[in-house]
C-alpha positions as CSV (number, residue, x, y, z in Angstrom):
1,M,29.7,4.7,-54.5
2,N,30.2,1.0,-54.1
3,S,27.5,-1.4,-52.9
4,L,28.7,-1.5,-49.4
5,D,28.7,2.3,-49.1
6,Q,25.3,2.4,-50.6
7,Y,23.9,-0.2,-48.2
8,S,25.5,1.5,-45.3
9,H,23.7,4.7,-46.3
10,T,20.4,2.7,-46.6
11,T,20.8,1.4,-43.1
12,V,21.1,5.0,-41.8
13,V,18.0,6.1,-43.8
14,D,16.0,3.1,-42.6
15,A,17.4,3.0,-39.0
16,Q,13.9,3.8,-37.7
17,A,12.6,0.6,-39.5
18,L,14.9,-1.5,-37.2
19,M,13.9,0.1,-34.0
20,A,11.3,-2.5,-33.2
21,L,13.9,-5.2,-32.9
22,E,14.5,-6.6,-29.5
23,G,17.9,-7.9,-30.6
24,R,21.0,-6.0,-31.7
25,V,22.0,-4.4,-35.0
26,I,25.7,-4.3,-35.7
27,R,27.0,-2.1,-38.5
28,P,30.5,-1.4,-39.9
29,G,32.2,1.0,-37.5
30,S,30.4,-0.5,-34.5
31,V,32.8,-1.3,-31.7
32,D,32.0,-5.0,-31.9
33,Y,31.7,-5.3,-35.7
34,E,35.1,-6.8,-36.3
35,D,34.4,-9.6,-33.9
36,A,30.9,-10.1,-35.0
37,R,31.9,-10.7,-38.7
38,K,34.3,-13.5,-37.7
39,I,33.4,-17.2,-37.7
40,W,35.4,-20.2,-36.6
41,N,37.2,-20.6,-39.9
42,G,39.8,-17.9,-40.1
43,M,40.0,-18.3,-43.9
44,I,36.6,-16.5,-44.2
45,D,37.1,-12.7,-44.4
46,R,33.8,-11.1,-45.4
47,R,32.2,-7.7,-44.5
48,P,28.5,-7.7,-44.2
49,A,26.8,-4.4,-44.3
50,L,24.5,-5.3,-41.5
51,I,24.6,-8.0,-38.8
52,I,21.3,-8.6,-36.9
53,R,21.3,-10.7,-33.7
54,P,17.6,-11.5,-33.1
55,H,16.2,-12.4,-29.7
56,S,13.0,-14.1,-30.9
57,A,11.3,-15.5,-33.9
58,A,9.5,-12.2,-34.3
59,D,12.9,-10.5,-34.6
60,V,13.9,-13.0,-37.2
61,A,10.8,-12.3,-39.3
62,Y,11.4,-8.6,-38.8
63,A,15.0,-8.9,-40.1
64,I,14.0,-11.0,-43.1
65,N,11.2,-8.5,-44.0
66,F,13.7,-5.7,-43.8
67,A,16.2,-7.4,-46.0
68,R,13.6,-8.4,-48.6
69,E,12.0,-5.0,-48.8
70,N,15.4,-3.4,-49.3
71,G,16.5,-6.0,-51.9
72,H,19.4,-7.5,-50.0
73,H,20.9,-11.0,-49.8
74,V,20.7,-12.8,-46.5
75,S,23.1,-15.3,-44.8
76,V,22.4,-17.1,-41.6
77,R,24.9,-17.7,-38.9
78,G,24.0,-20.4,-36.4
79,G,26.8,-21.5,-34.0
80,G,29.5,-19.9,-36.2
81,H,31.5,-23.2,-36.5
82,N,31.2,-22.9,-40.2
83,V,33.8,-24.4,-42.5
84,S,32.5,-23.3,-45.9
85,G,31.9,-19.6,-45.1
86,K,28.2,-19.7,-46.2
87,A,27.3,-18.1,-42.8
88,L,28.7,-14.7,-44.0
89,N,28.4,-12.5,-47.1
90,D,29.9,-9.3,-48.4
91,G,27.6,-6.2,-48.4
92,G,24.4,-8.0,-47.3
93,V,22.5,-8.9,-44.2
94,V,23.7,-11.6,-41.8
95,I,21.1,-13.0,-39.4
96,D,23.3,-14.1,-36.5
97,M,21.4,-16.5,-34.2
98,S,24.1,-16.7,-31.5
99,E,21.9,-15.0,-28.9
100,M,19.0,-17.5,-29.4
101,R,20.4,-20.6,-27.6
102,A,17.7,-21.7,-25.2
103,V,17.1,-25.4,-24.8
104,E,14.0,-27.0,-23.2
105,V,13.8,-30.7,-22.3
106,N,10.5,-32.7,-21.9
107,V,11.9,-35.5,-19.9
108,S,8.8,-37.7,-19.9
109,E,8.5,-37.7,-23.7
110,R,12.3,-37.3,-24.3
111,I,11.7,-34.4,-26.6
112,V,14.1,-31.5,-26.8
113,R,13.4,-28.0,-28.2
114,A,16.4,-25.9,-29.0
115,E,16.7,-22.4,-30.5
116,G,18.6,-22.0,-33.8
117,G,21.7,-20.6,-32.3
118,A,22.3,-23.4,-29.8
119,T,25.5,-25.4,-29.9
120,I,26.2,-29.1,-29.2
121,G,27.5,-28.0,-25.8
122,D,24.3,-26.2,-25.0
123,L,22.2,-29.3,-26.0
124,D,24.4,-31.7,-23.9
125,G,24.3,-29.3,-21.0
126,A,20.5,-29.3,-20.9
127,T,19.9,-33.0,-21.6
128,Q,22.7,-34.8,-19.6
129,P,21.3,-33.9,-16.2
130,F,18.4,-36.2,-17.2
131,G,20.5,-38.9,-18.6
132,L,19.5,-38.0,-22.2
133,A,21.3,-37.1,-25.4
134,V,20.4,-36.1,-28.9
135,P,22.8,-37.6,-31.5
136,M,25.1,-34.7,-32.5
137,G,28.7,-34.1,-33.8
138,V,32.0,-34.5,-32.1
139,V,33.0,-30.9,-31.3
140,S,31.0,-29.2,-28.6
141,K,31.2,-25.7,-30.1
142,T,29.5,-26.7,-33.3
143,G,26.1,-25.2,-33.9
144,I,23.2,-27.6,-34.0
145,A,21.6,-25.8,-37.0
146,G,24.1,-26.3,-39.7
147,L,25.1,-29.7,-38.4
148,T,21.5,-31.1,-38.4
149,L,20.6,-29.6,-41.7
150,G,23.6,-31.3,-43.3
151,G,23.0,-34.7,-41.6
152,G,25.0,-34.7,-38.4
153,M,27.5,-37.5,-37.7
154,G,28.7,-38.2,-34.2
155,W,29.4,-40.8,-31.6
156,L,25.8,-42.1,-31.4
157,R,25.2,-42.5,-35.2
158,N,25.3,-46.3,-35.3
159,R,22.9,-46.7,-32.4
160,Y,20.5,-43.8,-32.9
161,G,21.3,-42.5,-36.4
162,L,22.2,-39.0,-37.6
163,S,21.2,-35.8,-36.1
164,C,18.7,-35.3,-38.9
165,D,17.2,-38.8,-38.3
166,N,16.3,-37.6,-34.8
167,L,14.7,-34.3,-35.9
168,L,11.0,-34.3,-35.2
169,A,10.1,-30.8,-36.4
170,V,11.4,-27.3,-37.2
171,E,9.9,-23.9,-36.9
172,M,11.3,-21.4,-39.4
173,V,10.7,-18.1,-41.0
174,T,10.7,-18.1,-44.8
175,W,11.7,-15.3,-47.2
176,D,8.1,-13.9,-47.4
177,G,8.1,-13.5,-43.6
178,R,5.9,-16.4,-42.9
179,T,6.5,-18.6,-39.8
180,L,6.1,-22.2,-40.7
181,R,6.2,-25.5,-38.8
182,A,7.5,-28.5,-40.7
183,S,7.2,-32.1,-39.5
184,A,6.2,-35.4,-40.8
185,D,2.6,-34.3,-40.8
186,T,2.8,-30.5,-41.6
187,N,4.7,-29.1,-44.6
188,S,6.2,-32.6,-45.0
189,D,8.1,-31.7,-48.1
190,L,9.9,-28.9,-46.3
191,F,10.6,-31.2,-43.4
192,W,12.1,-33.8,-45.8
193,L,14.4,-31.1,-47.2
194,M,15.6,-30.0,-43.7
195,R,16.8,-33.6,-42.9
196,G,20.2,-33.8,-44.4
197,S,20.5,-31.8,-47.6
198,G,22.3,-28.9,-46.0
199,V,19.7,-26.6,-47.6
200,A,17.4,-24.2,-45.7
201,P,15.1,-21.9,-47.6
202,G,14.7,-19.7,-44.5
203,V,15.9,-19.3,-40.9
204,V,15.2,-22.1,-38.5
205,T,14.3,-20.6,-35.1
206,T,13.5,-23.9,-33.3
207,F,14.6,-27.5,-33.7
208,E,12.7,-30.3,-32.0
209,Y,14.5,-33.6,-31.5
210,Q,14.0,-37.0,-30.1
211,A,16.4,-37.7,-27.3
212,H,17.6,-41.1,-26.0
213,P,19.0,-42.5,-22.8
214,V,22.8,-42.0,-22.8
215,G,25.2,-41.6,-20.0
216,P,25.9,-40.0,-17.6
217,E,29.0,-42.1,-18.2
218,V,30.2,-43.8,-21.4
219,M,33.2,-45.8,-22.4
220,M,35.4,-43.8,-24.8
221,V,38.4,-45.1,-26.7
222,F,40.8,-42.4,-28.0
223,A,44.1,-44.1,-28.7
224,L,46.8,-42.9,-31.1
225,H,48.7,-45.9,-32.5
226,D,52.1,-45.8,-34.1
227,G,51.7,-45.0,-37.8
228,E,55.3,-45.5,-38.9
229,G,55.9,-47.6,-42.0
230,E,53.8,-50.7,-42.3
231,R,52.3,-50.2,-38.9
232,A,49.9,-47.6,-40.3
233,G,48.3,-50.0,-42.7
234,Q,48.2,-52.8,-40.0
235,A,46.5,-50.5,-37.5
236,L,43.9,-49.2,-40.0
237,R,43.1,-52.7,-41.1
238,F,42.6,-53.8,-37.5
239,V,40.2,-50.9,-36.8
240,R,38.3,-51.8,-40.0
241,E,38.0,-55.4,-39.0
242,F,36.8,-54.4,-35.5
243,A,34.2,-52.0,-36.9
244,E,32.8,-54.7,-39.2
245,Q,32.0,-56.9,-36.2
246,A,31.0,-54.2,-33.7
247,P,27.5,-53.9,-32.3
248,D,25.3,-50.9,-33.0
249,S,26.1,-49.5,-29.6
250,V,29.6,-48.7,-30.9
251,S,30.4,-45.9,-33.3
252,I,34.0,-45.8,-34.6
253,L,36.2,-43.1,-36.2
254,S,39.8,-43.6,-37.3
255,A,42.2,-41.0,-38.7
256,L,45.7,-40.6,-40.1
257,G,47.7,-37.7,-38.9
258,Y,50.7,-36.5,-36.9
259,V,50.8,-36.2,-33.1
260,P,50.5,-32.5,-32.3
261,S,53.2,-30.5,-30.5
262,A,50.9,-29.6,-27.6
263,H,51.5,-29.9,-23.9
264,H,48.9,-32.7,-23.3
265,F,50.7,-35.0,-25.7
266,P,53.9,-36.8,-24.5
267,H,57.0,-35.1,-25.8
268,E,58.5,-38.3,-27.2
269,A,55.4,-38.9,-29.3
270,Q,55.0,-35.4,-30.8
271,G,55.5,-35.2,-34.5
272,K,55.2,-38.9,-35.1
273,P,52.6,-40.3,-37.6
274,Y,49.6,-42.0,-35.9
275,V,46.5,-44.0,-36.7
276,L,43.7,-43.0,-34.4
277,A,41.3,-45.7,-33.0
278,A,38.4,-43.8,-31.5
279,A,35.1,-45.2,-30.5
280,M,32.2,-44.7,-28.1
281,Y,30.2,-47.4,-26.4
282,S,26.8,-45.7,-25.6
283,G,25.5,-48.5,-23.3
284,D,26.7,-49.7,-19.9
285,A,30.2,-48.2,-19.5
286,A,31.7,-51.2,-17.8
287,E,30.5,-53.5,-20.6
288,G,31.8,-51.0,-23.1
289,E,35.3,-51.0,-21.5
290,R,35.4,-54.8,-22.1
291,I,34.1,-54.6,-25.7
292,L,36.3,-51.8,-26.8
293,Q,39.5,-53.0,-25.1
294,P,41.0,-54.5,-28.3
295,L,41.1,-51.1,-29.9
296,R,43.6,-50.1,-27.2
297,D,45.8,-53.1,-26.8
298,F,46.2,-54.6,-30.3
299,A,49.5,-52.5,-30.1
300,T,51.0,-50.2,-27.6
301,P,49.5,-46.7,-28.3
302,L,51.7,-43.6,-28.6
303,V,49.0,-41.8,-26.7
304,D,45.9,-43.1,-25.0
305,F,43.2,-40.8,-23.7
306,S,40.7,-43.6,-23.3
307,G,38.5,-44.4,-20.3
308,I,35.1,-44.3,-18.7
309,M,34.1,-40.6,-18.6
310,P,31.0,-38.4,-18.6
311,Y,29.3,-38.3,-22.0
312,S,29.6,-34.5,-21.9
313,Q,33.4,-34.8,-21.5
314,A,33.6,-37.3,-24.4
315,Q,31.8,-34.8,-26.5
316,T,34.7,-32.3,-26.0
317,L,37.7,-34.5,-26.7
318,Y,38.2,-32.9,-30.1
319,D,37.6,-29.3,-29.1
320,E,41.2,-28.2,-28.6
321,D,42.1,-29.6,-32.0
322,Y,39.9,-27.0,-33.8
323,P,40.7,-23.6,-32.3
324,D,38.7,-20.5,-33.3
325,G,40.5,-18.6,-36.1
326,G,42.5,-21.5,-37.5
327,R,42.4,-22.0,-41.3
328,Y,40.2,-24.9,-42.4
329,Y,39.4,-26.5,-45.7
330,W,37.5,-29.8,-45.5
331,K,36.4,-32.1,-48.3
332,S,34.6,-35.4,-48.1
333,L,34.0,-38.5,-50.2
334,Y,32.1,-41.7,-49.6
335,V,34.0,-44.8,-50.6
336,N,32.7,-48.3,-51.3
337,H,35.3,-50.3,-49.4
338,L,38.5,-50.0,-47.3
339,G,40.5,-52.7,-48.9
340,V,44.3,-53.0,-48.9
341,D,44.6,-50.8,-52.0
342,V,42.5,-48.0,-50.4
343,I,44.4,-48.2,-47.1
344,D,47.8,-48.0,-48.9
345,Q,46.7,-45.0,-50.9
346,L,45.4,-43.2,-47.7
347,V,48.6,-43.8,-45.9
348,T,50.7,-42.5,-48.8
349,L,48.5,-39.4,-49.1
350,S,48.7,-38.7,-45.4
351,R,52.4,-38.5,-45.6
352,E,52.1,-35.7,-48.2
353,M,50.0,-33.3,-46.0
354,P,51.7,-30.0,-45.8
355,S,50.4,-29.2,-42.4
356,M,51.0,-31.3,-39.3
357,G,47.5,-30.3,-38.1
358,S,45.7,-32.0,-41.0
359,T,44.1,-35.4,-41.0
360,I,42.4,-37.9,-43.1
361,D,39.4,-39.2,-41.1
362,V,37.8,-42.5,-41.7
363,W,34.1,-42.6,-40.5
364,F,32.8,-46.2,-40.3
365,M,29.1,-46.0,-41.2
366,G,26.3,-48.5,-40.7
367,G,23.9,-49.5,-37.9
368,A,20.9,-47.2,-37.4
369,T,22.2,-44.7,-40.0
370,A,22.1,-47.3,-42.8
371,R,18.6,-48.7,-41.8
372,V,16.8,-45.4,-42.5
373,P,15.3,-45.8,-46.1
374,A,17.3,-43.7,-48.6
375,E,14.1,-41.8,-49.7
376,A,13.0,-41.0,-46.1
377,T,15.3,-38.0,-45.8
378,S,17.3,-35.7,-48.1
379,F,20.6,-37.0,-46.8
380,G,22.7,-38.0,-49.8
381,N,24.3,-41.3,-49.0
382,R,23.4,-44.0,-46.5
383,Y,24.7,-47.1,-48.3
384,S,28.5,-46.6,-48.4
385,P,30.4,-48.2,-45.5
386,I,33.0,-45.5,-45.3
387,M,33.0,-41.7,-45.3
388,L,36.3,-39.9,-45.7
389,G,36.7,-36.6,-44.0
390,I,39.7,-34.8,-45.7
391,E,40.7,-32.1,-43.3
392,S,43.3,-29.5,-44.1
393,N,43.9,-27.5,-40.9
394,W,46.7,-24.9,-40.8
395,D,47.5,-21.5,-39.3
396,R,49.1,-19.1,-41.9
397,A,47.5,-17.4,-44.8
398,D,50.6,-17.9,-47.0
399,E,50.1,-21.6,-46.7
400,D,46.5,-21.6,-48.1
401,E,47.3,-22.7,-51.6
402,A,49.4,-25.8,-50.6
403,N,46.9,-27.0,-48.0
404,I,43.8,-26.6,-50.2
405,A,45.6,-28.3,-53.1
406,W,46.5,-31.3,-50.8
407,A,42.8,-31.8,-49.8
408,R,41.7,-31.6,-53.4
409,R,44.3,-34.1,-54.4
410,V,43.2,-36.6,-51.8
411,A,39.6,-36.3,-53.0
412,D,40.7,-36.7,-56.6
413,V,42.9,-39.8,-56.0
414,M,40.2,-41.5,-53.9
415,S,37.4,-40.8,-56.3
416,V,38.0,-44.0,-58.2
417,H,36.7,-45.9,-55.1
418,S,33.6,-43.8,-54.9
419,D,30.3,-43.0,-56.7
420,G,31.2,-39.4,-56.1
421,T,28.8,-38.5,-53.4
422,Q,29.9,-36.1,-50.7
423,Y,28.9,-35.1,-47.2
424,A,27.1,-31.7,-47.1
425,N,28.9,-30.6,-43.9
426,F,32.4,-31.0,-45.4
427,P,32.0,-29.2,-48.7
428,G,35.3,-27.3,-49.2
429,L,34.1,-23.8,-50.0
430,W,31.2,-24.9,-52.2
431,E,33.3,-24.0,-55.2
432,G,32.3,-27.0,-57.3
433,G,29.1,-25.5,-58.8
434,D,26.3,-27.7,-60.0
435,A,28.5,-30.7,-60.2
436,Q,29.2,-30.5,-56.5
437,L,25.5,-30.0,-55.7
438,R,24.7,-33.2,-57.7
439,A,27.5,-35.0,-55.8
440,T,26.1,-33.9,-52.5
441,Y,22.4,-34.6,-53.0
442,G,22.9,-37.7,-55.1
443,A,19.6,-39.2,-56.3
444,H,17.8,-36.4,-54.4
445,Y,19.2,-33.6,-56.5
446,E,16.1,-32.7,-58.5
447,R,13.8,-33.0,-55.5
448,V,16.0,-30.9,-53.2
449,L,16.2,-28.0,-55.7
450,G,12.5,-28.2,-56.5
451,I,11.5,-27.9,-52.8
452,K,14.0,-25.1,-52.2
453,A,12.6,-23.2,-55.1
454,K,9.1,-23.6,-53.8
455,Y,9.9,-22.0,-50.4
456,D,12.7,-19.6,-51.6
457,P,11.7,-18.7,-55.2
458,T,14.1,-15.8,-55.4
459,G,17.1,-17.8,-54.1
460,A,17.6,-15.3,-51.4
461,F,19.2,-17.8,-49.0
462,G,21.9,-19.0,-51.6
């Protein structure tokens, strides 16, 4: 009898023990099991023995106690927009938070409480009617849990910092079944850990954030400039120079890629190499239109989706580029400059990508993110001016090897321009062992592992 068969038998024997759950229990053979075991990244193919979808913090505690008492590993699925696959396991228990998505907004204090299964879209949907926003990522389907725990980079980062910088408190259930609150004043070591390390020694049931006045309209630039020949380097240098002078109300992202063959892109542009100039101005939209105009007209764009738009719409501009079930392998690396040599290497490497859906993303860092003291949170790198997101995105399983190899090659070539630190939310498949953990946590490595061991001494949460 293999471990999965044995565990399936255990769930039958102990079915009565799960009867007190308000939420759902999904087992192999259930009509919805095949859908329930999927996450956004189609590369991940795992078969949990039990998927529990809690409806309350009490349910979460019940699920953890059940797993602990039966000696089984636990994975936690938040929004399911999980690139590394840590949300699932083979033969263990998955606590799937997707039915706990409530969001409450205290308008007078600008405080937002969101359950652990909420997505960025849920958060924006609740806050924008009041002209408020919490700094989050750039794809609305992303779960707030994994994003925040790993840092959280988005269109408000230079003005208001990372998602984890705006975290005020969490409520979570630990492996021993305790419900804890962690904040600057209560369980402060745990709170420090939860702000950017990507490590959670338990299941977060509630996140509490500081919100800020944003919108309802913002100015958004999303222009794909010609990336043929020398024009690629010229465009990336222009975006870099603009970013170096931009105010904190501007957050900028560039990318090297190929124009997709999709209906909303002009036919004559499809398949051509591009350099993306993307930026949000989070203040007055009309002022932002004037300030960001150079990113649109330094050359004639191949495609230009820019304009004044609702903040909630700007938050969805990337959604169609990352469909559910695609195959994704993302690496990251902080680099210490974006000089001519780095730009030339990036352009060359972008020409080698085996999938037209892949990109090399250039995140320009600084502003509020860089002003948070390095020791204040567990986030690994606040001092590098550039974070590279190396995104292999493709469709077919027989193309896995080539696309994964390309992403790893980009990271290897660019490592000479880096101190080696990486972003916890773009970790590949966490296949790098202890060396990758050190690269992700940087100077915080020892402290991160020490606090995790304090609250999860058996390593039940990986």
